[in-house]
C-alpha positions, 0 to 999 in steps of 0.5 A: 500500500502507498505509504501516503495512505497511512494517516496515523500510526503508533503501537495501538492504532493504524489509521489509513485512507480507504479508497472508494470501491475498496472493501474493508472486510470480505463481504458474505456475498462477493460479486465476480468483480469483487473477488479479485480485490483483497479487502483492506483488512486482509491486506493490512493484516499480513504485516500487522498480525494483531490488527482488529477492525474498529469501524467500517466504511461502505464499499463506495465511500472513501476516507479515514478508517481506524484499525486497532493493533491489539484486541484490548485497544478495540475493546476500550473503544467499543466499551466507550461507545465511541464517545468523543468521536467526531466524524466529518464527511464530504459529498456532492449532492443535487440542488441548492439547500435552503439553509447553509447549515442544519440538522437532520433527525430521522430514525432509520432501520437498524442493521438487523432491520427489525427496529427503527433507531435514532439517527442524527446528521448535521450538515454545512454547505461548503459551496453551491455549484450551479445545480449541485452543492458541495456539503460537509456532514458530521454524524452523531450516530453511525447507522447504515447508509445514514448520510445517503438516506438523510440527504435523500430524505431532504430531497438533496440525494448524493449525485449518482447514488444507485440506492437513494439517488434520483436517476432523472437528475443524475442523467445530465451529470452523467452525460456531461462529466462521464462519472459513474460513482457517487462522491462520499468521503470520510474527510476527517476524524477527531477522537480520544486515543483509547490508551493515552486519552490524547485527542487525535485529529486526522484528515484524508485528502479528497480522491483525485476523481472527487477533486476533479469533479469539483473543479469541473463544477466550479468552472461551469457555475 
């Protein structure tokens, strides 16, 4: 792995920049295209035998992801219920949001799909780019597809989102720019070190394709 993808490392933690279209761990059901790709955990585990998964990012999401080097470290984090963690994501969505900042509070299905659970997303508009917006969100909860569902719920779905998006609105973007995948990036993470208690701040630069898409949108405003 490119050393530049390592965002933070010490005796207890390994924080890396996940690529979009990269599995964190092996999925139960892999497509033919996925079978040739070694999951990120498996790749890192070869050189870090005690490595443990702390949290996950969806297949199509890029950015900051944390691994623990020891079982007792991941246990401390999970026992704390991720208290003090501040996760910020950046994305491109359809439309111009009425408010520059806001909070979305809407229950979502639990991963078991048997109950609804609280979900809170705070958003901030970084730039309006014609018919699109560059948005940053901070999540208080980590539900499955939370950001994608919440943004779609306020009628500003992620551009090119195959599950919660709007194919009609995606069509001109796809035709104009030739992109095929949504842009959702775990840009930064602040969290207390599970052993020392010191606050850690890490940032992952936007992927090249994401940055290029922003530049193209800015040039046609």
